[in-house]
Structure formats: structure tokens, C-alpha cells
C-alpha positions in Angstrom: 0.1 -0.1 0.0 3.2 2.2 0.9 4.1 2.1 -3.0 0.8 2.8 -4.3 0.8 5.9 -2.2 4.0 6.9 -3.0 2.9 6.0 -6.6 -0.2 8.5 -6.5 1.8 11.1 -4.6 3.5 11.5 -7.7 0.4 11.1 -9.8 -0.6 14.0 -7.5 2.8 16.2 -7.8 2.3 15.9 -11.4 -1.3 16.7 -11.7 -0.9 19.5 -9.7 1.5 21.1 -12.4 -0.5 24.0 -13.2 -1.4 25.1 -9.9 1.5 25.0 -8.6 2.9 27.4 -11.5 -0.4 29.5 -11.4 0.3 29.6 -7.2 4.4 28.6 -6.3 6.0 30.5 -8.9 4.1 33.6 -8.0 5.2 32.4 -4.0 9.4 32.3 -5.2 9.3 35.5 -7.0 7.8 37.0 -4.1 9.9 35.5 -1.5 12.8 35.7 -3.5 12.6 39.4 -4.7 11.1 41.4 -1.5 14.1 42.8 0.6 12.2 43.6 3.7 8.5 42.0 5.1 5.9 45.2 4.6 2.2 45.3 3.5 3.2 45.0 -0.2 4.9 41.8 0.7 1.4 40.2 1.9 -0.6 42.1 -0.1 1.1 40.5 -3.3 1.2 36.7 -1.2 -2.4 37.4 -0.4 -3.2 38.2 -4.5 -1.7 34.7 -5.4 -3.3 32.5 -3.1 -6.7 33.9 -4.1 -6.4 34.2 -7.8 -5.2 30.3 -7.0 -8.9 29.6 -5.8 -7.9 29.6 -2.5 -11.0 31.6 -1.5 -11.1 35.2 -0.1 -12.0 33.9 3.7 -9.2 30.8 4.3 -6.9 33.4 2.6 -7.6 35.9 5.3 -6.8 33.8 7.6 -3.3 32.0 6.3 -2.4 36.4 6.1 -3.6 37.1 9.7 -1.6 33.9 11.0 1.2 34.6 8.9 1.5 38.2 10.2 1.0 37.2 13.7 4.1 34.3 13.6 6.0 37.1 11.7 5.6 39.6 14.5 5.9 37.0 17.1 9.0 35.3 15.7 10.7 38.7 15.2 11.3 37.6 11.6 12.6 39.8 9.3 13.7 38.2 5.7 10.5 37.4 3.6 12.4 34.1 2.9 11.6 32.6 6.3 8.0 32.7 5.7 7.9 30.3 3.2 7.6 27.5 5.6 5.2 29.1 7.6 3.1 30.0 5.1 2.6 25.8 3.6 1.7 25.1 7.4 -0.8 28.1 7.3 -2.6 26.2 4.9 -2.3 23.2 6.4 -4.3 24.4 9.2 -7.0 26.3 7.2 -7.2 22.9 5.9 -8.1 20.9 9.4 -11.8 19.7 9.4 -13.5 18.5 12.4 -13.9 14.7 10.9 -12.3 12.8 8.1 -13.5 9.1 8.9 -14.6 6.6 6.1 -16.7 5.0 8.5 -19.1 3.7 5.9 -15.5 1.4 5.4 -16.3 -0.4 8.7 -19.9 -1.5 8.6 -23.3 -2.3 6.5 -23.3 1.2 4.4 -25.4 3.4 2.0 -23.9 5.7 0.3 -25.6 8.8 -1.5 -23.6 10.3 -4.4 -24.9 13.3 -5.7 -23.5 16.0 -8.1 -24.8 18.5 -10.9 -23.8 16.6 -14.7 -20.7 16.9 -15.8 -18.7 16.7 -13.1 -17.4 12.9 -12.9 -20.3 11.5 -10.4 -20.8 8.4 -12.3 -17.6 7.2 -13.2 -16.3 8.1 -9.5 -19.3 5.9 -8.3 -17.4 3.0 -10.5 -14.0 3.8 -9.2 -15.3 4.1 -5.5 -17.0 0.6 -6.0 -13.5 -0.5 -7.4 -11.4 0.2 -4.5 -14.3 -1.1 -1.4 -14.4 -4.5 -3.9 -10.4 -4.3 -3.8 -10.9 -3.7 0.3 -12.5 -7.4 -0.2 -16.1 -5.8 0.3 -19.1 -6.9 -1.4 -20.4 -3.6 -3.2 -24.3 -3.4 -4.9 -24.5 -0.1 -7.2 -27.9 1.7 -7.4 -28.7 3.2 -10.8 -30.6 6.2 -9.0 -29.5 9.1 -11.7 -32.7 8.2 -14.4 -33.0 11.8 -15.9 -29.3 11.7 -18.0 -29.7 8.8 -20.6 -26.6 7.7 -20.9 -25.9 7.8 -17.1 -27.3 4.4 -16.4 -25.1 2.5 -19.2 -21.9 4.3 -18.3 -22.9 3.2 -14.6 -23.0 -0.6 -16.3 -19.9 -0.1 -18.0 -18.3 0.9 -14.6 -19.9 -1.5 -12.3 -18.8 -4.3 -14.9 -15.1 -3.3 -14.8 -15.2 -3.3 -11.2 -16.6 -6.3 -10.6 -19.9 -5.5 -8.8 -23.9 -6.0 -9.0 -25.6 -3.1 -10.5 -29.2 -2.1 -10.1 -31.2 -0.1 -12.4 -34.7 0.8 -14.0 -35.7 2.7 -17.0 -34.9 6.0 -18.3 -36.7 8.2 -16.2 -38.1 6.0 -13.6 -38.5 7.5 -10.2 -35.2 7.5 -8.9 -36.9 6.8 -4.6 -38.2 3.3 -6.2 -34.5 2.2 -7.9 -33.4 2.6 -4.0 -36.1 0.6 -2.7 -35.2 -2.4 -5.0 -31.4 -1.7 -4.2 -31.8 -1.9 -0.7 -33.6 -4.9 -1.2 -31.9 -6.6 -3.2 -28.5 -5.1 -0.8 -30.2 -7.4 2.2 -31.3 -10.2 0.5 -27.7 -10.5 -1.3 -26.0 -9.3 2.4 -24.1 -6.7 0.8 -21.7 -4.2 2.7 -21.7 -0.8 0.7 -24.8 0.0 -1.6 -23.5 2.7 -3.6 -26.5 5.3 -5.1 -26.0 7.7 -7.6 -28.3 10.0 -7.5 -29.4 13.0 -10.1 -28.5 16.7 -8.9 -29.9 19.0 -10.7 -29.3 22.6 -8.7 -31.0 24.6 -11.1 -33.9 23.2 -9.5 -33.4 22.9 -6.4 -37.1 22.0 -4.6 -37.5 19.0 -6.6 -33.8 18.0 -5.4 -34.9 19.0 -2.1 -37.9 16.5 -3.3 -36.3 13.7 -4.5 -33.8 13.9 -1.8 -36.1 13.6 0.9 -37.6 10.5 -0.5 -34.9 8.5 -0.9 -34.2 9.2 2.8 -37.2 8.5 3.9 -37.0 4.9 2.5 -33.4 4.5 4.0 -34.6 4.8 7.0 -38.0 2.9 6.7 -36.3 0.1 4.7 -32.3 -0.4 5.6 -32.4 1.3 9.6 -29.5 -0.5 10.4 -27.3 0.8 7.6 -24.9 3.5 8.4 -25.6 6.5 5.8 -23.0 8.2 3.8 -24.1 11.3 1.8 -21.2 12.4 -0.9 -21.2 15.3 -3.6 -18.7 15.0 -6.2 -17.3 18.7 -7.7 -15.6 19.3 -10.7 -11.9 20.9 -9.0 -11.5 22.6 -12.8 -14.6 24.7 -12.3 -12.8 26.6 -9.3 -15.1 28.6 -7.7 -18.6 27.3 -9.3 -17.3 24.0 -7.2 -17.4 25.9 -4.0 -20.6 27.4 -4.5 -22.1 24.1 -5.6 -20.7 22.4 -2.6 -22.3 25.2 -0.4 -26.1 24.5 -2.4 -25.7 21.0 -2.0 -25.0 21.1 1.6 -28.5 23.5 1.8 -30.4 20.4 0.9 -28.2 17.3 1.7 -26.6 15.7 4.9 -23.5 16.0 3.8 -20.3 14.2 4.9 -18.1 14.5 2.5 -16.6 15.6 -0.8 -15.0 14.3 -4.4 -12.8 16.5 -6.0 -12.6 15.8 -9.9 -10.4 16.4 -12.4 -7.5 17.6 -10.4 -4.7 16.2 -13.3 -4.3 19.1 -15.8 -6.3 22.9 -13.9 -4.9 26.0 -12.6 -7.6 25.8 -10.1 -6.6 23.2 -7.4 -6.4 25.0 -4.8 -10.2 25.0 -4.3 -9.4 22.0 -2.2 -8.7 24.1 0.6 -11.2 26.6 0.4 -13.7 23.7 0.3 -12.2 22.3 3.5 -11.6 26.3 5.5 -14.9 27.4 4.3 -17.3 24.4 4.6 -15.7 22.2 7.5 -16.6 19.4 5.1 -13.8 17.4 4.2 -12.7 16.9 0.1 -12.3 12.3 1.4 -11.7 11.4 -2.2 -9.6 13.1 -5.2 -9.1 12.1 -9.0 -6.3 12.9 -10.3 -7.0 10.6 -13.5 -9.0 8.4 -15.9 -8.1 5.0 -14.5 -9.7 3.2 -11.7 -7.2 3.7 -9.4 -7.2 7.5 -9.9 -9.5 8.0 -6.8 -7.2 7.9 -3.8 -8.0 8.8 -0.3 -7.8 12.3 0.1 -4.6 13.3 2.6 -4.2 17.5 3.3 -0.5 17.4 4.1 0.1 15.8 1.5 -1.7 17.5 -0.9 -0.6 21.3 0.2 3.4 19.1 -0.1 2.6 18.2 -3.6 1.0 21.7 -4.3 4.3 23.3 -3.2 6.1 20.2 -4.4 7.9 19.4 -1.0 9.7 16.4 -1.1 7.1 14.0 0.4 9.5 11.9 3.1 6.7 10.7 4.7 4.0 9.6 3.0 1.1 8.0 6.0 -0.3 5.0 5.3 -3.7 4.1 3.1 -5.7 2.0 5.7 
């Protein structure tokens, strides 16, 4: 597992190249270009963080903390601020809970997200990961409003080697979840993953649909732990943050899957999400392969962002 994590870290470093060019190149020029620490120095740092999609609130908190530390430690040389800045970004990404409770008990995972963010692909990859952990996984194709969603999920179910419960296009998503729960109980599945629609342009319908699904799960499968994950497209930057806020208003969101981080200059959005919403990014995607979805490690992410030599990669459970 350590080798797998090292390989993923390398892909993460590579995938964050555009974000790193966008943020870190600017930092390096500031740290080397300024001879003293003054308001202009802080303003330039602030501008680079905001341009890197780290978000205004998170940026303000990072800069304020840096100013305090510079004052307390009597730092005069701008270059000495770099590690403090890195540590400050990591601190902003601390969230209350990052548990993966669904790995350790009978669970249902509801996966929501708007069209085009990589939701169905993420469901398939997550199913593959859990199957590789020795779990019996069933997928529910409850996104019945996008014509190709069921077909796409069937391909992923086949690739991951898991069962799929589906229905006709346009069918009631809650009825498919009902059938999938019956199948999960009958086949003694460890995890049921439901691919559900996420039509934010009509929040009232989305809320009603989710309420129906939640009611069925509470009534038919009360013994199962329920996890709700929102899939966001990392390339959309602040739009992804806005979507996360909207989904958090209509669902009890436990975590985020952040996709398409490879090849975007907006990877800093991971910092903004965890800092502003206190919702953990639980998985990130940096490629198209089934193993390109991995658990998110905030410290490793920031190290990759700054291309810090990752000596202690930790362990993947």
C-alpha cells in the first residue's frame, strides 16, 4: 500500500503542475524579490492565494496568521515565511472529521452532483476501491434523468466486478433505491452505492427527491450507516465551492469527491472547500483509471502543491 501511495503522490505532484505554476511560481518570486516584509509583501501574497482559488476567507485567515507569527518570531527575511505559509495553508484545511465509517459497517453511500462533474465515473471508481478491500458492493443507478447515466454506470459496474440495480430512463429514483436496498439486504452486501441526480437549477425538486430517498433508507434499511458524498469538478474553481454550499443546504453532506484535479490551475479550491465549509474532501481524482481515485490527505496535497519532498507519506488504510 505504501508503494501505491507513493505512486499516487507522484501523480498528484504531476497533476497539480498547472496549479503549482499558478501559485508557487508567484510565491517564489515574492520570497526572493522582497528584501523586507511590509504591507506590499502581504498584499502580493494575498493576491496570489486568491488567484489560486484558495478563496477570500481562507486567504484572509492564512495571511492574518502569518502576520502574527512574523511579529511574534521577529522574522525579517521574507524567505523565512515560506514554511510558515505552507503550514498555515495546512492549518486552514483542518476539519472536524475525516472518518471513512462506511468502510467498517453495513453502509449506504449516496453520491450526488451536477451533470458533467464526473459523478458516475467516481461512483464506479469508488465501487472498485471498496471491492478491492474485500467488500461486497452493489450499485444503484438512481440517476434516471440523464439518458446515458445508466449505461455508463453499467460499464463501470462491469469493470469493477460489482452488481448493479437499475431501471428505465425517467423512472422514479426513489423506487430504484427501494429495489437496491432489497437487493443489498437479500445478497448481504457490505456497501450500497447510489448514483443520484443533482439538478441544482431546480433545488425544490432535488430536495423532494432526496427526501424521498432518505425516507426509504430510514424505513427500509435503518441498520445501515448513511454517508452522503458530493462530487465536484476541480476545474470549475469557485463554482465548485458554490455548488458544495448549495448541496449542503439540501442534504446532510459528509464529504466531497473532488475530480479532474489533473490539468487544472484551480486545485487551490480544495483548500477553500475544507476551510470555508468544514466538510472534508474525502477522495480526489487525478486521472481516468479506476485507481486514480484516492483518499485525500490534506498535508500530502499541500506538499504536492509546493512540490515539497514527501518523506513521510503515511499509510493508506
